[in-house]
C-alpha positions in Angstrom: 0.0 0.0 0.0 3.0 2.3 0.4 3.2 3.3 -3.3 -0.5 2.9 -4.0 -2.2 5.9 -5.5 -6.0 5.6 -5.7 -8.1 7.5 -8.2 -10.7 8.5 -5.6 -10.4 9.4 -2.0 -13.8 9.4 -0.2 -13.6 11.1 3.1 -16.4 11.2 5.7 -15.9 13.8 8.5 -17.7 12.9 11.7 -18.2 14.3 15.2 -19.9 12.6 18.1 -22.4 10.7 16.0 -21.6 7.0 16.2 -24.9 5.9 14.5 -24.3 8.2 11.5 -20.7 7.1 11.0 -21.5 3.4 11.2 -24.3 3.8 8.6 -22.0 5.8 6.3 -19.2 3.2 6.7 -21.3 0.3 5.6 -22.9 2.2 2.8 -19.4 3.0 1.4 -18.2 -0.5 1.9 -21.2 -2.0 0.1 -20.7 0.3 -2.9 -16.9 0.5 -3.2 -15.4 -2.2 -1.0 -14.3 -4.3 -4.0 -12.7 -1.5 -5.9 -9.0 -1.1 -5.6 -9.0 2.5 -7.0 -11.0 3.9 -4.0 -9.6 5.1 -0.7 -12.1 5.5 2.2 -11.1 7.6 5.2 -13.2 8.1 8.3 -11.9 11.3 10.0 -13.1 11.9 13.5 -13.0 15.6 14.3 -12.2 15.5 18.0 -15.1 13.5 19.4 -14.9 13.2 23.1 -17.7 10.8 23.8 -16.7 7.3 24.9 -19.4 5.7 22.7 -17.8 7.4 19.6 -14.4 6.0 20.5 -15.9 2.5 20.9 -17.6 2.8 17.5 -14.5 4.0 15.7 -12.4 1.2 17.3 -15.0 -1.4 16.2 -15.1 0.0 12.6 -11.3 0.0 12.3 -11.2 -3.7 12.8 -14.6 -4.7 11.2 -14.1 -7.5 8.7 -16.8 -6.0 6.5 -14.4 -3.0 6.0 -10.9 -4.3 6.5 -11.2 -7.4 4.4 -12.1 -5.5 1.3 -10.1 -4.3 -1.7 -10.5 -0.5 -1.1 -8.0 1.4 1.1 -9.8 1.9 4.4 -8.5 3.7 7.4 -9.7 5.7 10.4 -7.9 8.8 11.7 -8.7 11.6 14.1 -7.7 15.0 15.3 -8.0 16.4 18.8 -9.5 18.8 19.8 -12.3 19.6 17.4 -11.1 22.1 14.8 -14.4 23.1 13.3 -16.0 22.0 10.0 -13.6 23.6 7.6 -10.6 22.9 9.9 -11.7 19.2 10.0 -11.5 18.9 6.2 -8.2 20.8 6.1 -6.8 18.3 8.6 -8.2 15.2 6.8 -7.3 15.8 3.2 -3.5 15.6 3.7 -4.0 12.0 5.0 -5.4 11.0 1.6 -3.8 10.2 -1.7 -6.5 10.2 -4.4 -6.5 12.2 -7.5 -10.1 13.2 -6.9 -11.3 13.9 -3.4 -14.9 13.5 -2.2 -15.9 15.4 1.0 -18.9 13.9 2.6 -20.6 15.0 5.9 -21.7 12.2 8.2 -25.3 13.2 7.9 -25.5 12.5 4.2 -27.0 9.1 3.3 -25.4 7.4 0.2 -28.0 5.7 -1.9 -26.0 4.9 -5.0 -22.8 5.4 -7.0 -21.7 9.0 -6.3 -18.3 8.4 -7.8 -19.7 7.3 -11.2 -22.0 10.4 -11.2 -19.1 12.7 -10.5 -17.0 11.1 -13.2 -19.8 11.6 -15.8 -20.3 15.2 -14.8 -16.6 15.9 -15.1 -16.4 14.2 -18.5 -19.3 16.2 -19.8 -17.7 19.4 -18.6 -14.5 18.5 -20.3 -12.2 20.9 -18.4 -9.7 20.1 -15.7 -10.8 22.6 -13.1 -14.2 21.8 -11.4 -16.1 21.2 -8.2 -19.1 19.0 -8.2 -22.0 19.3 -5.7 -25.6 18.3 -5.4 -27.1 21.7 -4.7 -26.1 25.1 -6.0 -27.7 27.9 -4.2 -28.4 30.9 -6.4 -30.8 33.2 -4.4 -31.2 31.9 -0.9 -31.2 35.1 1.2 -28.1 34.4 3.1 -25.9 34.6 0.0 -27.3 37.9 -1.2 -25.5 41.2 -0.2 -27.2 44.5 -1.1 -28.6 42.9 -4.3 -25.3 41.0 -5.2 -25.7 37.2 -5.2 -22.9 34.7 -4.4 -23.7 31.4 -6.0 -22.3 28.5 -4.1 -22.3 24.7 -3.8 -23.6 23.4 -0.5 -20.8 21.9 1.5 -22.4 18.7 2.8 -20.9 17.0 -0.3 -18.2 18.3 -2.6 -15.9 16.5 -5.1 -13.0 18.0 -6.9 -9.5 17.2 -8.3 -6.9 17.3 -5.6 -5.0 20.1 -7.5 -8.1 22.3 -7.3 -8.3 21.8 -3.5 -4.5 22.5 -3.3 -4.8 25.6 -5.4 -7.7 27.0 -3.3 -5.9 26.1 -0.1 -8.9 24.3 1.3 -11.4 26.0 3.5 -10.7 29.3 5.3 -11.1 27.7 8.7 -9.7 30.8 10.5 -12.3 33.2 9.3 -15.2 30.8 9.4 -15.0 28.9 12.7 -16.3 26.5 13.8 -18.8 26.3 10.9 -21.1 28.1 8.4 -20.1 30.1 5.3 -17.0 28.1 4.6 -18.7 26.5 1.6 -19.9 30.0 0.3 -16.3 31.3 0.6 -14.8 28.2 -1.1 -17.2 28.5 -4.0 -16.6 32.2 -4.3 -12.8 31.8 -4.4 -13.1 28.9 -6.9 -15.1 31.1 -9.3 -12.3 33.7 -9.1 -9.9 31.0 -10.2 -12.2 30.0 -13.1 -13.0 26.7 -11.5 -16.4 25.5 -12.7 -19.1 24.9 -10.1 -21.0 21.8 -11.4 -24.3 20.8 -10.1 -25.6 17.2 -10.3 -29.1 17.4 -8.7 -29.7 13.6 -9.1 -26.6 12.6 -7.2 -27.7 9.5 -5.1 -27.4 11.3 -1.8 -29.9 12.3 0.9 -28.9 15.1 3.2 -30.4 14.7 6.7 -30.3 18.5 7.1 -28.4 19.6 10.3 -28.1 16.0 11.4 -24.7 16.7 13.0 -25.0 20.2 14.5 -28.7 20.9 14.5 -30.5 24.3 14.5 -30.9 26.6 17.5 -31.1 30.3 18.2 -27.4 30.2 19.1 -26.6 28.7 15.7 -28.7 31.4 14.0 -26.7 34.1 15.7 -23.5 32.4 14.8 -24.5 32.3 11.1 -25.3 36.0 11.2 -21.7 36.6 12.5 -20.2 34.4 9.8 -22.2 36.2 7.1 -20.7 39.5 8.4 -17.3 38.0 8.3 -17.8 36.9 4.7 -18.9 40.4 3.7 -15.8 41.9 5.4 -13.4 39.5 3.7 -14.8 40.1 0.2 -15.6 43.8 0.5 -19.4 43.4 0.3 -22.0 45.5 2.0 -23.6 43.3 4.6 -27.2 44.3 3.8 -29.5 43.0 5.1 -27.7 41.8 8.2 -30.4 39.3 8.9 -31.9 37.7 5.8 
């Protein structure tokens, strides 16, 4: 495995949700376990619950995962470094030419890799990011009449050299979560990276399954929106979409 370079690295970022990561692990194994061109990484973003530690230990030795052809491994960082920071920490541990970023609250119902390959082939250019949903006019991404189109960050796929060129997520400005996907998409567009949408990707996003919604999160999103406006020189109007 030392000199093995897979075509695809599928990375699931998880935090304190053992039921979600177990479900994702076996979905990926059932789809890609017999492929030797796929790497599968479970990356634990600083979970501190004992039940999560037990689940990750069980998965790391599960025959249904370890006795397959794909390259499977489990890694973690401590403490939690936020959503964007988690991805930034995970990707250097992978080798694939194409990286797939999948949140643990996204159910995989079919061959996402094949769908991404077809989308990239249809586009024909080398620089692209694929997502399931592209937000055009959603309120939060509109600043004084100026709209920032973006791909929702619960699933993104791109060539590794695109990720490297963009420098990953801006986890310092957008911490611990929210607006990192808007920022990545906006910076990608400035680099002439195509934002490709595949609405029929076989994924089901269990919205806010990891973090959840609350008044505190709403206020945090308001702050991240203001941070985005400052970074990119936009008028933050309205402040509360």
